[in-house]
C-alpha positions as CSV (number, residue, x, y, z in Angstrom):
1,M,-19.6,8.2,0.5
2,S,-16.8,7.5,2.9
3,G,-13.3,7.0,1.5
4,I,-13.1,3.8,3.6
5,T,-16.0,1.4,4.0
6,T,-16.5,-2.1,5.5
7,H,-19.1,-4.8,6.1
8,V,-19.1,-8.0,8.0
9,L,-20.5,-11.3,6.8
10,D,-21.0,-14.3,9.1
11,T,-19.9,-17.2,6.9
12,S,-21.2,-19.8,9.3
13,K,-24.8,-18.5,8.8
14,G,-24.5,-17.1,5.3
15,L,-25.8,-13.8,6.6
16,P,-24.6,-10.2,7.4
17,A,-23.3,-9.8,10.9
18,A,-25.3,-7.1,12.6
19,G,-24.2,-5.4,15.8
20,V,-20.4,-5.6,15.4
21,P,-18.7,-2.5,16.9
22,V,-16.0,-1.2,14.5
23,R,-13.3,1.4,15.0
24,L,-11.1,3.0,12.3
25,S,-7.7,4.6,13.0
26,I,-4.7,5.9,11.1
27,R,-1.1,5.4,12.1
28,T,0.5,8.6,13.3
29,G,4.0,7.3,14.0
30,P,6.3,4.2,14.0
31,G,5.2,2.7,17.3
32,Q,2.5,0.1,17.9
33,N,0.5,2.6,20.0
34,D,0.8,5.5,17.5
35,W,-2.8,5.5,16.2
36,K,-5.4,8.2,16.0
37,E,-9.0,7.1,16.0
38,L,-11.0,8.5,13.0
39,G,-14.4,7.0,13.6
40,E,-16.5,4.2,15.1
41,S,-19.7,2.5,14.2
42,I,-21.8,-0.6,14.7
43,T,-22.8,-2.7,11.8
44,N,-26.4,-2.5,10.8
45,L,-28.8,-5.3,9.7
46,D,-27.0,-5.5,6.4
47,G,-23.6,-5.9,8.2
48,R,-22.4,-2.5,7.0
49,A,-21.0,0.4,9.1
50,P,-22.4,3.3,7.1
51,D,-21.3,6.0,9.4
52,L,-17.8,4.8,10.2
53,L,-16.1,7.8,8.5
54,T,-18.3,10.7,7.4
55,D,-15.6,12.5,5.4
56,S,-15.2,11.1,1.8
57,K,-11.6,12.4,1.7
58,I,-8.9,10.3,3.1
59,S,-5.1,10.6,3.0
60,A,-2.4,8.2,2.1
61,G,-1.2,6.2,5.1
62,V,-1.6,3.0,7.2
63,Y,-5.1,2.4,8.6
64,R,-6.5,-0.1,11.1
65,L,-10.0,-1.4,11.4
66,I,-10.8,-3.2,14.7
67,F,-13.9,-5.4,14.8
68,E,-15.1,-6.2,18.3
69,T,-16.3,-9.7,17.3
70,Q,-17.0,-11.1,20.8
71,T,-19.8,-8.5,21.1
72,Y,-21.4,-10.1,18.1
73,F,-20.9,-13.7,19.1
74,T,-22.3,-13.1,22.6
75,S,-25.4,-11.5,21.1
76,I,-26.1,-14.6,19.1
77,G,-25.3,-17.0,21.9
78,L,-21.9,-18.2,20.7
79,S,-18.4,-18.0,22.0
80,G,-15.9,-17.1,19.3
81,F,-12.2,-17.8,19.3
82,Y,-11.2,-14.3,18.3
83,P,-12.6,-11.7,20.6
84,S,-11.5,-8.9,18.2
85,V,-10.1,-8.8,14.7
86,P,-7.7,-6.0,13.7
87,I,-7.1,-5.4,10.0
88,I,-4.2,-3.2,9.1
89,F,-3.9,-1.9,5.5
90,E,-2.2,0.8,3.5
91,V,-3.8,3.4,1.3
92,T,-1.4,4.6,-1.4
93,N,-4.0,6.2,-3.6
94,P,-6.4,8.3,-1.5
95,E,-8.4,9.2,-4.6
96,Q,-9.7,5.6,-4.8
97,H,-12.4,4.2,-2.7
98,H,-11.2,1.5,-0.2
99,H,-13.7,-1.2,0.9
100,V,-12.4,-3.7,3.4
101,P,-14.8,-6.5,4.2
102,L,-14.6,-9.1,7.0
103,L,-15.7,-12.6,6.5
104,L,-16.3,-14.1,9.9
105,N,-17.2,-17.3,11.7
106,P,-16.6,-18.4,15.3
107,F,-13.2,-20.0,14.6
108,G,-11.8,-18.0,11.7
109,Y,-11.9,-15.0,9.5
110,S,-10.6,-13.6,6.3
111,T,-10.6,-10.2,4.5
112,Y,-9.9,-8.8,1.1
113,R,-9.8,-5.5,-0.8
114,G,-13.3,-5.1,-2.1
115,S,-14.8,-2.6,-4.5
């Protein structure tokens, strides 16, 4: 299993959000543009991105997930307020699994550290 995983739930429908493009990057320097892309995926019918990161080993550092939410909203005939959602988080113990879900609706979102 990947050291970092995610899934997306559409809280307005109470269902997984399928078809959301997701990218994972790690910060490589102090600047806003100092990121190295590690993987990308599209959420499946269960709202999960199972092939986001194929390597189970990760290192300590600052990571960023970017969810291209407008792609999803367009596919279901809606216009969302947030065309993309970046989530930046820090891994201090790379031996632990890090699950970072996104709870999404057309006008808001939230996230948490899952298990």
